N, C-alpha and C positions, 0 to 999 in steps of 0.2 A: 589651624584645624581644617580649613577648607582644602588645603593641599592634601591632607590625608584622605578626605572624602573624594577629591578628584581622582587620586590614584586608585582608590577602591573601585570607583565606577569604571575605570579603564580595565580593571581585571575581570569584571563581570560581563558575560556576553549579553548583547541586546536580544530582544525577542526575535528579531529577524534572523540573527545569526544562530539562535537556538533552533528555529524552524529549519534553516538550511542544514544544520548539523543533524537534525532528525531525518531529513531527506537522505543524507549521506549514509546514516546508520541503516535506514530502511533498504537502501540499495545494496549494501554489503550483506545484510541479513538475507534478503531475497536471492541474491546471486549465490551465496553460500548454500542456501536451502535448496533451490530448484534450478539454478543456472539457466534462467529463461533466455539469455542471449544466445544460447546454443540450440534452442528449439525452433522448429518450423511453425508456421501458422497452423493452428489446430487446437483441439481440446485434449487435455491430458488429465489423468486422475492419479492421485497418490492415495493408496489404501494401506493402512498399517494395522488392519484388523481391530480398530477401536470403534467400529460402527459409524464413523464419520469420514467418509471419503472426501478428499479435497480435490476440487476441480481448479485447474489452471488453464485458462483459455488464452492462447496467444492470438490476439485479434489482428494485429498489424505488426509487421517488421519493416523498419526503415534502417538506413545505414547507421544512424545514431540514436534512434528511439524505438521503443517497443510499446505497444498498447496491450494491456493484459486485464483479465478479470480473474480474481481469486475468490472462490466461494466454496461452500460445502455442497455435498451431493444431495441435499434434500430440498424440497420445494415448499415455498411459502403458500399456504392455501388461499390467502387473500389476493396475492399478486400473480400467482402462477409461475413465479421466477424463483431460482435458487437463492437462498438467503442463509446466513449473512453474505453480503457480496461487497467487494471493493473493486472499483475501477482504478487501475494503476497506469501511470506513464513512467517508463524507465528511460532515463537519459544516459546512455552508455558512455558518451564522451565526457560528461560532467560527473559521472558516478553518483547520480542521485535518482531516487525513486519517490514519486509523489502519489499519494492517494488522491484522486480527483474527486471521487464521491463514494460514499458507502451506503447509498440508498438505491435499491434496485430500480432501474428505469427512470431515475430522477437525476437531473443535473443540479449544479450548485444554485443556479438562479431559482429553480423550482423549490428548493429547500429553504433558502433564505429570503426569497422575494426578489423583485426586479432591481432595486437599488439599495442594497444593504450598506450600512456604513463600513468603512475599511476595517475598523476594529472587529466588527462582527465576522467578516470574511476571514480575517486573520485567526481569530479564536476558533472558528469552525475548521480551518485547515490544521491548526494545532491539534484539535480533538481527533480529527480523522487520521492524521499521521501518527499520533500517539497510539490510537487504537491499532493501526497497522503494525507498529513496532511490537506491541504486546502480542498480537495475533501471530506474527511471524516467529517470535520467540516461543510461544506456546506450541506451534506446529513443529518446530525443531525439537522441543522437549518430548513431544509425542512420537518422534522417530521419523517424521516425514523428511524426505530428501530427494535429490535428483535420482537416486537409485531406486526409490519407491514409485517414481513417476513413470507412467506408461500411457500411450495413446488411448483415448477413450474409445470403447466399442460402441458403435451406434446401432 
């Protein structure tokens, strides 16, 4: 009986493998949707006439990584920042995209505290990147794409 259970456990991905798979899915969704690796540093807007323009800010471009912010075009009255907002890091060489945080102006340590347990950090990363996967899928369903993306007018 234990041999059957051992083989079954080998077939199921671990939580870390699941998270890395989610990062890879997010990379492919993001690159199919907006092709950010082809964009220069700057603020871009995708408007599909649904009343919710999407902003993609390419903050930094490096040979293998991109720093991005993905948000809607309306401002949160409490923070004065656009919301919802996701800070993303794209690793072009590894083909993964990670949501670093989804709280405007806040870093992970500000959300979880100075020394959170590893399980708490892992669960938070899973939630953020699961949210990103659903958001990117929703944006694609609404018709957002690289062809609807244009430089923001300042």
